[in-house]
C-alpha positions in Angstrom: 49.5 3.0 -122.2 48.1 -0.2 -120.5 48.7 -3.2 -122.8 47.5 -6.7 -121.6 47.4 -10.3 -123.3 44.0 -11.6 -122.0 42.2 -14.9 -122.0 38.3 -14.2 -122.8 35.9 -17.2 -121.3 33.8 -18.2 -124.5 30.6 -20.2 -124.9 32.6 -22.4 -127.1 35.8 -22.3 -125.3 38.5 -19.6 -124.6 39.7 -16.9 -126.9 43.0 -15.0 -126.8 43.5 -11.3 -127.6 44.8 -8.2 -126.4 43.4 -5.1 -124.3 44.6 -1.8 -124.5 43.7 1.3 -122.7 45.1 4.6 -121.5 46.9 5.0 -118.2 44.9 5.8 -115.1 41.8 4.4 -113.5 39.3 5.5 -116.3 36.6 4.8 -116.5 36.9 4.9 -120.4 34.1 3.8 -123.5 34.7 0.3 -124.5 35.2 -0.6 -128.1 35.2 -4.2 -129.8 37.7 -3.9 -132.4 38.0 -6.9 -135.0 40.8 -7.8 -136.7 40.9 -8.2 -140.7 40.3 -11.7 -142.3 44.1 -12.5 -142.1 44.0 -12.5 -138.1 45.8 -10.2 -135.7 48.8 -8.7 -137.2 51.1 -5.9 -136.6 48.9 -3.6 -138.3 46.2 -4.2 -135.9 48.3 -3.6 -132.9 49.3 -0.1 -134.2 45.5 0.5 -134.9 44.2 -0.6 -131.5 46.9 0.9 -129.6 46.4 4.6 -131.7 42.6 4.5 -130.7 43.3 3.6 -127.0 45.1 6.6 -126.8 42.1 8.7 -127.6 40.2 7.5 -124.5 38.7 3.7 -125.2 39.4 0.4 -123.8 40.0 -1.5 -126.6 39.7 -5.2 -126.9 41.5 -7.1 -130.0 40.1 -10.7 -129.9 41.5 -13.5 -131.8 38.4 -14.3 -134.0 40.1 -17.5 -134.9 40.6 -19.0 -131.5 38.5 -22.1 -132.4 41.3 -23.4 -134.7 44.4 -21.6 -133.5 46.1 -19.0 -131.5 48.4 -18.0 -134.6 49.9 -18.3 -136.7 47.3 -17.8 -138.8 49.1 -18.6 -142.0 52.3 -20.3 -142.1 52.8 -19.8 -145.8 53.1 -16.6 -147.9 49.8 -15.3 -148.0 48.6 -15.4 -151.9 44.4 -15.8 -152.3 45.1 -17.0 -156.0 47.0 -19.9 -154.4 44.9 -23.0 -153.3 47.1 -23.5 -149.8 45.8 -20.0 -148.9 42.4 -20.2 -149.9 42.0 -23.7 -147.9 43.6 -22.2 -145.0 41.1 -19.4 -145.2 38.4 -21.7 -145.0 39.6 -23.5 -142.3 39.9 -20.8 -140.2 36.7 -18.5 -141.1 34.5 -22.1 -141.4 33.6 -22.1 -137.8 32.0 -18.4 -138.1 28.9 -19.1 -139.0 26.3 -16.2 -138.3 25.2 -17.7 -135.3 28.6 -18.2 -133.9 29.5 -14.7 -134.7 26.7 -13.3 -132.7 27.4 -15.7 -129.6 31.3 -14.5 -130.1 30.1 -10.9 -130.2 28.2 -11.3 -126.8 30.8 -13.3 -125.1 33.5 -10.3 -126.2 31.1 -7.6 -125.0 30.7 -9.5 -121.5 34.4 -9.3 -121.3 34.7 -5.9 -121.9 31.8 -5.0 -119.4 33.6 -6.9 -116.5 36.7 -4.6 -116.7 36.6 -2.0 -113.7 38.0 0.7 -116.4 35.0 0.7 -118.9 32.4 2.8 -118.2 28.6 2.1 -118.0 27.3 3.3 -121.3 27.4 2.6 -125.4 30.1 0.6 -126.8 31.5 0.6 -130.1 32.6 -2.0 -132.7 34.5 -1.9 -135.9 35.5 -4.2 -138.3 37.7 -4.9 -141.6 37.4 -7.4 -144.6 35.7 -10.4 -143.3 35.0 -8.8 -139.8 32.8 -5.9 -141.1 30.0 -8.1 -141.0 31.0 -9.0 -137.7 30.6 -5.8 -136.4 27.0 -5.7 -138.0 26.1 -8.9 -136.5 27.6 -7.4 -132.9 25.2 -4.7 -133.2 22.3 -6.8 -134.0 23.2 -9.2 -131.2 23.4 -6.5 -128.6 21.3 -3.4 -130.0 20.8 -2.3 -126.4 24.9 -2.1 -125.7 26.6 -1.1 -129.1 26.0 2.6 -129.9 28.1 2.4 -132.9 29.4 0.5 -135.6 31.7 0.6 -138.4 32.8 -1.6 -141.5 36.3 -0.5 -143.4 36.3 -2.7 -146.8 33.6 -5.2 -145.4 33.3 -8.1 -147.4 29.7 -9.8 -148.6 27.7 -7.2 -146.5 25.2 -7.5 -149.3 24.5 -11.0 -151.0 21.7 -13.1 -152.1 22.0 -15.4 -149.3 19.2 -15.9 -146.4 21.9 -15.0 -144.0 23.1 -11.8 -145.8 24.3 -9.0 -143.3 21.9 -6.6 -144.7 19.0 -8.5 -143.3 20.3 -7.6 -140.0 19.4 -4.2 -140.2 15.8 -4.1 -138.4 17.6 -5.4 -135.3 20.2 -2.8 -135.4 19.7 0.5 -133.1 23.5 1.9 -133.4 24.8 4.7 -135.9 26.3 2.9 -138.6 29.4 3.6 -141.0 30.6 2.0 -144.0 33.7 2.6 -145.8 33.9 0.6 -149.0 37.0 -0.3 -151.3 37.1 0.8 -154.5 36.8 -2.4 -157.3 36.5 -4.6 -154.5 35.5 -8.3 -155.4 34.2 -9.0 -151.9 31.8 -6.1 -152.0 31.5 -5.2 -155.9 30.2 -1.9 -157.0 26.3 -3.2 -158.0 26.5 -4.9 -154.4 27.3 -1.5 -152.7 24.1 0.0 -154.4 21.8 -2.5 -153.0 23.3 -2.3 -149.6 22.9 1.7 -149.7 19.3 1.1 -150.6 18.8 -1.3 -147.6 20.4 1.1 -145.5 18.0 3.9 -146.7 14.8 1.9 -146.3 16.1 0.8 -142.9 16.0 4.4 -142.0 18.3 4.4 -139.1 21.4 6.9 -138.6 24.1 5.9 -141.1 26.7 6.9 -143.3 28.2 5.0 -146.5 30.9 5.9 -148.9 33.1 4.3 -151.2 36.9 5.6 -150.7 39.1 5.6 -153.8 41.5 2.6 -152.4 41.9 -1.0 -152.6 40.6 -3.5 -150.3 43.1 -3.5 -147.5 43.8 0.4 -147.6 43.7 1.2 -144.0 45.9 -1.6 -142.5 49.6 -0.3 -141.8 51.7 -3.0 -143.6 49.2 -3.9 -146.1 50.6 -4.4 -149.7 48.1 -1.5 -150.8 48.0 0.3 -147.7 47.2 4.0 -148.5 48.2 6.6 -145.8 46.1 9.2 -146.9 43.0 7.0 -147.1 43.9 5.4 -143.9 43.8 8.8 -142.0 40.7 9.4 -143.8 39.2 6.2 -142.1 40.8 6.9 -138.9 39.1 10.5 -138.6 35.7 9.1 -139.5 36.0 6.2 -136.8 37.0 8.4 -134.4 34.4 11.1 -135.0 32.0 8.0 -135.0 32.9 7.3 -131.8 33.1 10.6 -130.1 29.7 11.4 -131.2 28.5 8.2 -129.8 30.0 7.1 -127.0 30.7 9.8 -124.7 
């Protein structure tokens, strides 16, 4: 497997990240794989390598490049603690909707410039905070993104004027959403409203709630659920196989 630490030219500077690909000349479909809101950790290296082995060129970017190359949290992570919440706001604060969309274009341009990435649709996936980033990527590049997925994504439907569900008219990709059970960042009533918005949109989508807690899909997470993580992986690979070939 090809593994490379990369530097990605961005409109707002230079992002660091990792590029994974199968051995050989390719070309293979490109996938923009966003880490969760805690940043890049060992679990996401495991997941991106596994997907790359299926026959994809996978870019794992540091979404917090404006603030730090890491470590992202120097203290133990506890979202009931003020220090953790403050650090999360420092990291995520610069990620406005407009910044997410511009970053997405820059990441996709970097992928497209790789000789081993085939011409054709790309995929994207996000987790937690970056579920909305996957949606914004699909909206920012509807002619590029053929499939977008979100797992335990937070804030996909809100009353805010920039709620991600309002992006749907701009999206042409096939969409998949795997929600977490009892998720404060995406409660059951928000899921119901979000699924109504998806139905009204009329595009190709699937949305379902897993019997698992927020963060279940990430190896090393305190709530990691191996069975449901495998279900998530099967859904993700089926989506990409059907749309990116």
